[in-house]
N, C-alpha and C positions, 0 to 999 in steps of 0.2 A: 571499594567502590571506584570503578574506573570512569574518569570523566576527561573531557577536553573542553577548552574554552575557545569559542569561535572568534573570528576577527571583529565581531561587533559585541564581544564581551559576554556571551551567553554560555553557561556551563551545560554541556550535553552529557547525559549518562549513556554508557554503552557496556555491553558484555561480550566477552570472547570465550568460546569453548572449542576444544579440540585442536588438532593439528592437521595440516594438509593444504590442499588448494582452497583459496578463500571463497566463502559463500556468505553473502551479505543480505540480511532481511531488512526490508523497509516497510514500516507499519502503516496502517490505515488512519483515516480521520478518527480522532478521539480514542484510538486504541494504543496499546503499549506492547513492548516486546514480549510480555507475558502471554499474549494471545498465541504465541508459537511454541507453547510448552510441550506440545506433542511432536514437534518437528525438530527443534534445535538440538536436544540431547541425542536423538537418534542420528541425525545428520553429522553431529560432531564426532561420531565414531570414524568418519572418513574425511572430514573437512575442518578447516578453521572457520567456524561459524561466528559471524559478527552480527549483532543486533543492537539497536539503539532506540531511545525514546526521542521523538521530535521535541523541539522546544515547546514548552507549555503542556507537555504530556509526561505521564509517569514520573520517573525520578529526575528528569531534566529540569533545568531552571525555567521559571515562568515570567519572562519579561513582558513588557507592555508593547513590544514591537516585533516586527519580523514575521508576521503570520501571513505569508504569501508562499505559493508553491515555488517560485524562483529562489526565495530565501532558504526554504527547506532543501532545495537542490544544492545550494551553496554549502549548507551544513553538511550534507552528505559528502560533497567534494572535500571539505576540510577533514572529515573523518577518514576518508580513504587516503588522503595525503598524510595525515597524522600517523596512521598505522602503516603507511607505505605499502598499500595493497595493490597488486597488479593481477591481471588475468582473472578478474573477479566474475563469478556468476552472481548476478544481482536479482533478488526476488522481491517484487513489489506487489503487495496486496492492496486492492482498491486504491485509495489515494496514494499509496506507496508506489503504484505503477505510474501515476501521473508525475510524482516526484522524479522517478527514473527517466521518464520521457523528457522532462525539463532539464535534468542533468545532462542527458545525451545531446540535447539541442544546444545547451550553453557551453559545455565543456568537452564534448566528443566522447570517444570510447577508448581513450588511452589506458584507462584503468579497468574498465568494464568490458569484458569480452563476450559475455553471454547474458541474455535478459530473460527473466521469467515474469510474465504479467498475469496476475491472479484476479479474475472476475472484476474487470473494470471497463467502463465505457469511455470512449474518447471525448464524449460530450455529455456532461451530467445534466439531468433535469430533476427538479424537486417534485414535480407533479406529472402524471402521464399526459403527453402531448406529442405533437408531430416532431419527431427527431430531426427532420430535415429543415425545420424552420431556421431563419437566419441567426437568431440569438437563443441562448439557452437559459438566461437569467430570468427567473420569474419573481418579480418584486413582492407580490402578495404572499406567495408561499414562503419566500425567504424571511420576510418580516415576521410571519407567524412563527417560524422555527426559531428565529433569534429571540423573540419574546418568550417562547416556551423554555428555551435554554436558560434565559435569565431568571425566570420566575417559577418554573415548574420542571426543573431539570430531571428529577428522578422519574417523573411520568413520561417524559420524552424518551428516555433510554429504556424504560420498561416496555413502552410500546415498540421501540425499535427492535426488541428481541423477536418480534413477529416477522420483521423483515430479514432477520438473520436465519430464518427458516427453521430447520429442525433443532437447531442449537438452543438450549435453554440458558440464555445468558445469565439469568438470575442465579441459577444453581451453580454455574461455573465461577461466579464472582466477577465476571467481565462487566456487568452493568455498573458495579461499584467503581471499577477502574475507569470506565467511560465518563461517569459523573465526576470523578475526581480530577479529570483533565481541566485545564484552564478554560473558563467560559469564553474569555476573549479569543483564545486560540481557536476554539470550535466555531465561533461566529465568524471571525475574520477569514479563516481558512475556507469555510463553506462559501462565503461571499466570493472569494477568489476562484475557487473551483468552478462555481456556476457560471463564471464569465469566460471560461477557457474551452476552446474547441481544438482538439489535437488531430483531427482527421487528416489534415493536409500534411502533418509531420510524419505520420506513421510510415509512409512510403520511403522516407529518408533514413529510416533505421536499417543499417546494413549488417549488424551483428546477428548471429544465430539467436532465435527467440522462441520461447515456449509460451503458449497462451493457454491458461486454464479457465474453463467455463463451467459454472454450476448450472446444470439444466433446470434446477428448481429454484434458482436464485430469484428472490423478490426485491433485492437491493439493487441489482443491475440486470436489466433484461438480457437473457442469454444471447439473443441475436446481436446485441451491441458489443458484448464481450467477444463474440466470435468474429465480428467485423474487424477487430484489432488484428487477429491472426490472418484474416484475408488480405489485409492491406500491407502488412510488414513483409517484405520480399522473401526473407529467409526465416519464416516462422512456421511452426507446427502447432495446431490447436488440439487440445485434449479435453474431451467432455467428461464431466463427472455426473453420472446418473444418481438420482436420489440424494443429491447434495446441493447446497445453496451457496450463499456468499462466503461462508466460512468452510469451504470444501476441504481445506487443509486440516481442519479440526474434525469434520464429519467423516472423512476418509483419509486419515493421516498416513495409513500404510501405502495407499496408492500414490498419494502426493509425494511422500518422501522417496519412494522408489523411482518415480518418474523424474524427479529432480536429479537423483543420483545418475540415472541413465543419461540424461541430457547433459549434465555437467561433465560426465566422463566422455562425452563425444559420440555416444551411440546414436545412430540415426533413426532407428525404428522405435522411438518411444511411443 
């Protein structure tokens, strides 16, 4: 069991498979590295693939502090430093993309040379509303979610399976993994995510970027994920038909091949 201890004393679990150029997966809110079981073994045939569980998630320690996107970005920095990884292709799914944006804003791109953003909006909302309103935090919706996580967690994540589109999370075992993550982590990270608006930062990202959009995503409106690709200067957007938020699971063959082509430097992905 591979772990590292962060500068604030939290033990993080990570896995490394394969040899070659480094490819790092950054997971979503309430998910674990196990969600990438259709991707990591295949890509490890050509890359050194690294994946880890955020604090409060999976096999990592569950402290009572540090559940902010900026702290998760610091955790990622410490992992990259610990493994001394450079020229990294970093893949962030959902909240994982936000963690990568925060990492680039805080620490630059010395270690990360290519970015993959998977089905994520630069400004989250809990309920359908005007995306261009000044703030994105909805107190009532957040309060309801926090209460449900505290007292009816299994129901929350069973319902969430519908937002993950054609994937049956219950059959895959992913609902159990989501429920198992720290309640404090889920509530406090969601509170932070809902207060963040990354639209003005996207144009500052200078490294080559690949943006994946699930056309049928109900977790993230496709037009908001596509906006990320429109705003990053050196980005290419790839749409996945008949796939939703977990497009890397629903169409793993296309996902893996496109990541390979992008990481290898091919321009016509």
